[in-house]
SERO-946372 format. One line per 4 residues: number of its first residue (from 0); their letters; for each residue x, y, z of N, C-alpha, C, O. Coordinates in steps of 0.001 Angstrom, whole numbers. Layout:
<sites>
NUM	A	X/Y/Z/X/Y/Z/X/Y/Z/X/Y/Z  ...
</sites>
This chain:
<sites>
0	MIEE	-16355/9635/3297/-15819/8567/2472/-14828/7708/3253/-14715/6505/3016  -14121/8327/4175/-13149/7572/4966/-13861/6466/5735/-13403/5324/5761  -14975/6809/6357/-15727/5806/7117/-16230/4703/6193/-16188/3526/6549  -16703/5076/5017/-17256/4103/4068/-16212/3100/3598/-16533/1929/3395
4	FSPM	-14972/3537/3422/-13949/2669/2861/-12932/2187/3893/-11887/1657/3519  -13214/2359/5164/-12324/1867/6220/-12420/346/6289/-13462/-216/5952  -11357/-330/6718/-10065/265/7051/-9297/639/5790/-9412/-17/4754  -8518/1700/5902/-7718/2158/4778/-6623/1138/4472/-6203/378/5345
8	WTNK	-6178/1134/3246/-5182/161/2811/-3809/464/3389/-3470/1612/3675  -3034/-595/3550/-1643/-450/3969/-791/-160/2733/-1253/-307/1602  445/249/2958/1364/465/1829/1572/-825/1040/1715/-794/-183  1588/-1957/1741/1750/-3247/1066/566/-3516/145/756/-3931/-998
12	QTWE	-653/-3284/629/-1829/-3485/-215/-1800/-2553/-1427/-2161/-2948/-2536  -1372/-1327/-1204/-1285/-356/-2291/-276/-823/-3337/-550/-778/-4536  886/-1269/-2880/1917/-1763/-3781/1406/-2974/-4565/1595/-3045/-5779  764/-3924/-3887/229/-5105/-4555/-819/-4721/-5600/-877/-5323/-6672
16	YEQA	-1637/-3733/-5295/-2656/-3274/-6228/-2008/-2667/-7473/-2462/-2886/-8596  -944/-1905/-7252/-221/-1318/-8383/404/-2404/-9251/425/-2274/-10475  914/-3471/-8640/1515/-4559/-9404/457/-5303/-10219/713/-5705/-11354  -710/-5482/-9647/-1785/-6200/-10327/-2481/-5339/-11385/-3135/-5868/-12284
20	NEDL	-2341/-4023/-11281/-3008/-3095/-12199/-1988/-2150/-12828/-2120/-930/-12728  -981/-2712/-13471/120/-1918/-14014/-330/-865/-15011/316/176/-15133  -1415/-1106/-15723/-1882/-163/-16733/-2855/871/-16190/-3437/1641/-16954  -3034/890/-14873/-3990/1812/-14270/-3472/3236/-14381/-2437/3578/-13811
24	GFDM	-4194/4055/-15113/-3839/5461/-15272/-5038/6318/-14918/-6177/5851/-14925  -4776/7550/-14614/-5851/8452/-14219/-5772/9748/-15005/-4694/10246/-15328  -6952/10275/-15301/-7077/11616/-15841/-7346/12515/-14642/-8241/12236/-13844  -6577/13590/-14510/-6707/14444/-13337/-6631/15907/-13737/-5915/16299/-14658
28	ACSK	-7398/16690/-13003/-7367/18138/-13210/-7435/18810/-11851/-8270/18466/-11016  -6566/19751/-11645/-6561/20527/-10419/-7216/21859/-10756/-6666/22662/-11510  -8396/22082/-10190/-9212/23237/-10547/-9735/23937/-9316/-9665/23408/-8206  -10262/25139/-9520/-10898/25862/-8429/-12101/25060/-7951/-12702/24327/-8737
32	PGEM	-12465/25184/-6679/-13577/24397/-6134/-14843/24490/-6987/-15311/25575/-7334  -15378/23311/-7310/-16613/23233/-8058/-16511/23582/-9524/-17528/23632/-10215  -15302/23827/-10019/-15128/24265/-11402/-14194/23337/-12176/-13272/23815/-12837  -14406/22041/-12111/-13537/21101/-12796/-13477/21422/-14284/-14503/21566/-14949
36	SWDS	-12252/21529/-14789/-12080/21862/-16202/-10840/21179/-16754/-9770/21225/-16146  -10990/20545/-17910/-9839/19938/-18570/-8975/21002/-19235/-7879/20706/-19711  -9464/22236/-19269/-8675/23337/-19816/-7727/23937/-18776/-6949/24838/-19090  -7792/23448/-17565/-6930/23937/-16489/-5463/23714/-16854/-5115/22717/-17487
40	KFAS	-4610/24649/-16447/-3174/24459/-16684/-2633/23312/-15836/-1513/22848/-16048  -3440/22860/-14872/-3048/21753/-14003/-3784/20466/-14370/-4007/19627/-13497  -4165/20287/-15624/-4857/19075/-16068/-3875/18144/-16761/-2953/18586/-17447  -4089/16853/-16572/-3205/15865/-17178/-3983/14577/-17426/-4694/14086/-16549
44	RDSD	-3840/14055/-18600/-4498/12792/-18964/-3522/11627/-18785/-2313/11779/-18959  -4068/10476/-18437/-3304/9237/-18280/-2021/9461/-17476/-912/9229/-17958  -2207/9913/-16251/-1078/10258/-15386/-939/9287/-14224/-1871/8562/-13877  234/9294/-13642/491/8530/-12433/-69/9306/-11250/256/10478/-11058
48	LRDM	-898/8659/-10470/-1564/9317/-9346/-566/9899/-8353/-718/11042/-7920  432/9142/-7994/1416/9595/-7001/2178/10828/-7497/2360/11792/-6753  2618/10791/-8744/3354/11926/-9303/2480/13174/-9387/2916/14270/-9036  1255/13003/-9850/362/14148/-10005/11/14742/-8646/-26/15964/-8500
52	ATDM	-249/13893/-7646/-571/14395/-6307/600/15200/-5742/403/16240/-5113  1806/14716/-5970/2994/15443/-5512/3107/16783/-6227/3363/17808/-5594  2918/16778/-7536/3029/18006/-8325/1936/19015/-7991/2142/20220/-8139  786/18544/-7545/-352/19438/-7310/-462/19910/-5862/-1438/20569/-5503
56	YEPM	521/19585/-5031/463/20008/-3632/342/21533/-3518/-524/22030/-2799  1190/22261/-4209/1169/23731/-4112/-176/24322/-4545/-756/25113/-3801  -690/23960/-5732/-2011/24496/-6091/-3096/24105/-5080/-4010/24885/-4809  -2989/22906/-4532/-3994/22482/-3549/-3910/23315/-2271/-4930/23555/-1624
60	TDGY	-2709/23755/-1900/-2598/24625/-720/-3216/25992/-993/-3566/26720/-64  -3349/26336/-2277/-3983/27602/-2664/-5489/27454/-2855/-6144/28372/-3349  -6046/26301/-2464/-7493/26112/-2509/-8013/25330/-3696/-9221/25123/-3808  -7139/24889/-4585/-7577/24089/-5725/-7937/22678/-5263/-7461/22213/-4227
64	ELWI	-8777/22007/-6040/-9170/20629/-5774/-8601/19745/-6878/-8508/20159/-8033  -8225/18528/-6509/-7740/17563/-7497/-8882/16623/-7849/-9349/15855/-7008  -9328/16691/-9105/-10406/15860/-9626/-9772/14658/-10309/-8917/14812/-11181  -10192/13466/-9914/-9544/12243/-10378/-10581/11324/-11031/-11641/11063/-10463
68	AEKD	-10258/10841/-12227/-11087/9864/-12932/-10172/8827/-13558/-8990/9084/-13786  -10721/7665/-13831/-9942/6664/-14548/-9659/7162/-15955/-10436/7926/-16527  -8560/6727/-16494/-8149/7112/-17839/-9294/6895/-18834/-9823/5790/-18958  -9662/7957/-19531/-10668/7937/-20593/-12075/7553/-20125/-12899/7161/-20950
72	RQEV	-12372/7655/-18827/-13691/7221/-18354/-14525/8336/-17716/-15749/8210/-17683  -13948/9383/-17224/-14630/10467/-16515/-15450/9958/-15333/-16492/10513/-14984  -14945/8885/-14730/-15515/8340/-13497/-14482/7401/-12881/-13474/7066/-13503  -14755/6985/-11647/-13870/6058/-10950/-14703/4873/-10473/-15744/5051/-9842
76	KKQH	-14240/3668/-10778/-14898/2462/-10273/-14669/2392/-8765/-13625/2809/-8262  -15650/1866/-8064/-15606/1806/-6603/-14356/1064/-6097/-13807/1427/-5057  -13908/35/-6819/-12760/-749/-6339/-11460/56/-6331/-10511/-318/-5642  -11402/1165/-7092/-10191/1981/-7124/-10160/3043/-6014/-9104/3612/-5738
80	IPYI	-11279/3307/-5394/-11361/4393/-4405/-10419/4191/-3221/-9712/5134/-2864  -10369/3005/-2586/-9415/2852/-1467/-7969/3072/-1895/-7172/3623/-1136  -7631/2644/-3100/-6282/2859/-3613/-5996/4352/-3755/-4953/4832/-3311  -6913/5080/-4368/-6736/6520/-4577/-6576/7234/-3233/-5687/8071/-3075
84	MAVM	-7424/6908/-2281/-7358/7568/-974/-6037/7260/-274/-5409/8156/289  -5614/5997/-308/-4365/5612/362/-3166/6320/-260/-2289/6798/461  -3116/6394/-1593/-1991/7058/-2265/-1993/8547/-1946/-949/9118/-1631  -3152/9172/-2026/-3235/10611/-1742/-2765/10924/-320/-1999/11865/-109
88	VDVM	-3217/10146/638/-2815/10397/2027/-1333/10106/2216/-646/10835/2931  -836/9054/1585/580/8742/1700/1427/9896/1177/2415/10270/1808  1057/10460/41/1789/11595/-533/1684/12809/383/2683/13482/637  505/13088/871/285/14288/1681/795/14150/3111/937/15153/3810
92	SDEE	1072/12927/3557/1575/12764/4925/2939/13419/5087/3271/13884/6177  3736/13466/4020/5025/14151/4087/4845/15637/4374/5682/16259/5029  3755/16192/3883/3459/17606/4076/2580/17846/5304/2285/18989/5655  2165/16747/5952/1263/16814/7102/-14/17578/6745/-528/18366/7539
96	ACLN	-511/17326/5537/-1724/17995/5052/-2903/17039/5175/-2882/15941/4618  -3925/17458/5904/-5158/16686/6015/-5976/16907/4752/-5978/18001/4186  -6657/15878/4321/-7429/15951/3082/-8920/15779/3330/-9340/15146/4299  -9695/16348/2445/-11122/16076/2356/-11324/15302/1064/-10715/15621/43
100	FRTD	-12178/14286/1106/-12523/13511/-82/-14025/13587/-292/-14803/13610/661  -14415/13626/-1557/-15832/13530/-1907/-15932/12991/-3322/-14951/12972/-4065  -17121/12555/-3685/-17376/12180/-5065/-18237/13272/-5688/-19058/13899/-5018  -18032/13482/-6967/-18802/14502/-7682/-18874/14079/-9149/-17868/14105/-9858
104	GGYI	-20060/13693/-9596/-20239/13305/-10991/-19369/12145/-11425/-18937/12103/-12577  -19101/11208/-10541/-18270/10055/-10865/-16797/10243/-10558/-16046/9268/-10542  -16366/11468/-10314/-14974/11771/-9971/-14750/11625/-8467/-15683/11746/-7672  -13512/11366/-8095/-13084/11504/-6704/-12422/12882/-6641/-11558/13205/-7456
108	VASI	-12833/13674/-5679/-12291/15023/-5540/-11563/15092/-4203/-12139/14810/-3152  -10295/15469/-4257/-9479/15612/-3050/-9091/17078/-2894/-8722/17749/-3858  -9185/17554/-1655/-8760/18926/-1361/-8076/18930/-8/-8303/18049/821  -7242/19924/206/-6566/20066/1494/-7529/20743/2456/-8168/21738/2115
112	DTKA	-7625/20196/3652/-8507/20745/4684/-7779/21905/5361/-6983/21700/6278  -8058/23115/4903/-7371/24301/5419/-7869/24716/6793/-7245/25552/7448  -8972/24152/7239/-9527/24506/8551/-9080/23543/9651/-9446/23722/10813  -8298/22530/9301/-7880/21519/10269/-6857/22089/11240/-5894/22743/10840
116	DVID	-7084/21827/12522/-6096/22199/13531/-5283/20960/13899/-5433/19918/13261  -4437/21052/14899/-3553/19951/15282/-4354/18704/15647/-3997/17600/15237  -5422/18867/16405/-6238/17719/16820/-6935/17099/15616/-6996/15874/15501  -7463/17929/14715/-8101/17407/13501/-7104/16583/12690/-7438/15505/12198
120	CKEF	-5881/17092/12551/-4856/16375/11798/-4493/15061/12484/-4310/14039/11823  -4392/15092/13791/-4112/13871/14563/-5179/12830/14267/-4866/11679/13964  -6438/13235/14354/-7535/12307/14113/-7550/11819/12667/-7826/10646/12412  -7258/12703/11723/-7226/12318/10314/-6156/11253/10071/-6444/10203/9496
124	FEKF	-4928/11520/10507/-3841/10587/10226/-3957/9300/11026/-3407/8276/10621  -4661/9328/12154/-4906/8085/12893/-5694/7110/12036/-5485/5900/12124  -6589/7616/11215/-7400/6746/10361/-6548/6087/9283/-6933/5057/8729  -5397/6672/8984/-4502/6148/7963/-3197/5643/8570/-2243/5373/7839
128	YHLA	-3142/5513/9875/-1922/5128/10580/-1321/3850/10021/-101/3731/9906  -2169/2900/9674/-1685/1606/9232/-1143/1624/7811/-695/584/7328  -1163/2772/7114/-472/2848/5829/986/2436/6020/1536/1660/5239  1589/2963/7059/3004/2682/7313/3207/1418/8134/4151/665/7894
132	TGFN	2333/1184/9095/2564/83/10030/2049/-1250/9532/2560/-2296/9932  1041/-1234/8662/495/-2487/8168/-615/-3047/9028/-1153/-4111/8721  -972/-2358/10093/-2106/-2830/10900/-2984/-1650/11246/-2551/-498/11188  -4212/-1941/11606/-5167/-880/11879/-4830/-151/13167/-4313/-730/14123
136	YAEQ	-5134/1115/13161/-4833/1981/14292/-5628/1570/15523/-6837/1352/15432  -4976/1463/16659/-5657/1168/17919/-6179/2475/18505/-5563/3528/18342  -7294/2401/19173/-7946/3597/19718/-7040/4385/20670/-7060/5616/20648  -6262/3718/21490/-5430/4400/22486/-4044/4685/21902/-3175/3814/21910
140	SGIP	-3843/5882/21407/-2571/6231/20781/-1546/6756/21770/-346/6731/21498  -2015/7229/22913/-1118/7853/23862/-942/9334/23596/-332/10030/24408  -1460/9840/22477/-1374/11264/22180/-2482/11975/22948/-3654/11620/22813  -2122/12977/23753/-3131/13688/24548/-4185/14359/23673/-3899/14769/22548
144	KDET	-5386/14467/24190/-6478/15110/23447/-6365/16629/23492/-6806/17305/22562  -5778/17181/24562/-5596/18621/24669/-4596/19073/23602/-3528/18477/23459  -4940/20120/22857/-4113/20559/21728/-2694/20941/22149/-1733/20547/21488  -2551/21689/23221/-1216/22102/23678/-394/20900/24107/777/20779/23749
148	EAEI	-1019/19998/24886/-314/18794/25333/44/17902/24142/1107/17281/24130  -839/17837/23144/-568/17036/21948/638/17593/21198/1491/16829/20748  718/18919/21058/1860/19530/20374/3155/19228/21111/4158/18889/20483  3147/19347/22445/4343/19064/23252/4749/17608/23085/5928/17303/22903
152	YILR	3771/16709/23148/4027/15278/23005/4638/14960/21635/5624/14229/21542  4048/15511/20584/4526/15242/19232/5926/15841/19024/6775/15221/18384  6164/17031/19558/7509/17623/19468/8542/16758/20176/9657/16587/19681  8175/16209/21336/9095/15338/22067/9399/14084/21252/10555/13668/21168
156	LQDE	8373/13478/20649/8595/12301/19804/9493/12643/18615/10382/11872/18254  9249/13813/18009/10068/14235/16867/11516/14439/17309/12439/14035/16601  11725/15059/18468/13081/15272/18974/13803/13947/19214/14980/13805/18882  13089/12977/19794/13690/11670/20041/14067/10990/18723/15146/10413/18593
160	FDSR	13157/11069/17751/13425/10485/16437/14613/11174/15782/15498/10514/15235  14631/12516/15838/15739/13275/15257/17069/12873/15881/18069/12742/15176  17087/12678/17185/18327/12288/17868/18823/10934/17371/20015/10758/17120  17899/9971/17230/18295/8640/16744/18811/8715/15302/19802/8070/14961
164	MKAG	18143/9495/14468/18555/9613/13073/19895/10339/12960/20748/9940/12167  20087/11389/13736/21342/12151/13727/22498/11249/14148/23593/11327/13591  22241/10381/15151/23279/9464/15610/23680/8497/14492/24855/8153/14359  22714/8065/13698/22996/7114/12630/23502/7742/11347/24319/7141/10650
168	LGDK	23030/8951/11015/23360/9557/9723/24288/10767/9810/24825/11220/8799  24470/11278/11003/25343/12438/11156/24780/13673/10480/23585/13954/10573  25654/14414/9794/25259/15673/9168/24366/15501/7935/23815/16480/7432  24218/14267/7446/23337/14027/6309/21868/14193/6690/21025/14452/5831
172	YLPG	21567/14045/7977/20169/14076/8422/19708/15502/8711/20380/16252/9419  18545/15867/8149/17910/17150/8446/16796/16903/9452/15850/16179/9143  16879/17477/10635/15877/17200/11668/14497/17740/11323/14347/18721/10596  13480/17051/11883/12092/17493/11740/11665/17534/10300/11965/16625/9526
176	NADP	10965/18586/9937/10503/18768/8564/11338/19822/7869/10841/20568/7025  12622/19882/8230/13497/20924/7712/13624/20842/6201/13674/19757/5621  13674/21977/5597/13893/22124/4162/15346/22531/4002/15763/23524/4599  16131/21807/3223/17564/22131/3100/17808/23559/2605/18858/24139/2886
180	DTEG	16842/24132/1867/17012/25503/1382/16814/26547/2458/17271/27681/2312  16132/26182/3548/15852/27153/4613/16541/26773/5921/16373/27458/6931  17299/25712/5912/17985/25249/7118/18872/26357/7673/19691/26928/6953  18706/26649/8928/19537/27632/9594/19020/29057/9479/19657/29966/10012
184	L	17901/29299/8814/17345/30654/8711/16604/31030/9956/16070/32135/10047
</sites>
C-alpha cells in the first residue's frame, strides 16, 4: 500500500486535510489478527484517529491489529487512505514502530511489524521521511546499509541532537527516548 499511495503526505498536508474535513471520524477496533470484532474491548465508534492510534499502541505491540473504517460506513474511501497512513506513521514514529498496512473488506488494517530489524525500520521511515520535512526523501540518506554501522551512525546523530537540546533546555530535556519513569535505572 505504501508504494500505491506514495509519496506519503507531509504533516502540512495532513493538517490541511483535517481542517477541510473537520467532521471526519472513524470507527476503529483493535482485534486479534483476522478477527475484527466490534465487541472488542478496544473498539470505538466515531473516534479521532490520532487519539485512538496512540491509545492502541500497547495492544498493537501485543499483536493486535487496528481496523479502521469511516464513521458508520464499515469501509474507507480511497481519498482517506493517505491521510490514515500518514497519521498512523506520525503517531508510531515516536515509538519507532514500523507498521504493516493492508485492506480487508473495505477496512484499512494497521499492525506493528514485529519482524522488522534496524534496516527494515530505516527503510520504512525513509518512505515517510517527508512527514516532518515537507519534501520527499532523497535516495542518498547517508545512513550506512550495514546494520551495525547504521546503529552506530544513528546513535551518533542522537547523541549530537541530545547535546544540542541539553544545551538549550538544561535539566528539562530527557535524552534519547528516555522515559521519565525509568530515567536513571
